[in-house]
C-alpha positions, 0 to 999 in steps of 0.5 A, spaced: 504 590 135 504 583 133 496 583 131 495 589 128 502 587 124 498 581 123 491 585 121 495 589 115 497 582 113 491 579 112 489 586 109 494 586 104 492 580 101 485 580 101 487 586 097 491 583 092 486 577 091 481 582 090 486 585 085 487 578 081 480 576 081 478 583 078 484 583 073 481 576 071 475 577 070 477 582 065 480 578 060 485 583 059 491 587 060 490 592 065 495 599 066 498 600 071 493 605 073 487 600 073 491 595 078 493 602 083 484 604 082 483 596 084 488 597 090 486 603 092 479 601 092 480 595 096 482 599 102 489 600 100 493 606 102 498 609 097 503 608 101 502 600 102 500 600 094 506 603 093 510 597 097 506 591 094 507 595 087 515 596 088 513 604 086 515 610 089 509 612 094 510 620 091 508 616 084 502 612 087 499 618 090 500 621 084 496 617 080 491 616 086 489 624 085 490 624 076 484 618 077 480 622 083 481 628 078 478 624 072 472 621 076 470 627 078 471 632 072 
């Protein structure tokens, strides 16, 4: 279990670094939905995103579903 936990921590840190770099390159304030989208693109699932963002997993799942619908429509 120790290795699995370490891998999860590294994955989360990489996602946060990706998010920060992307937001910095945009040079503007980003919405919560933008941040959720970027973390999802970085490979985190909705439960991991919820934990990082301090939000309810259901909220994140709804936001991701809304994003997917916007992209496909």
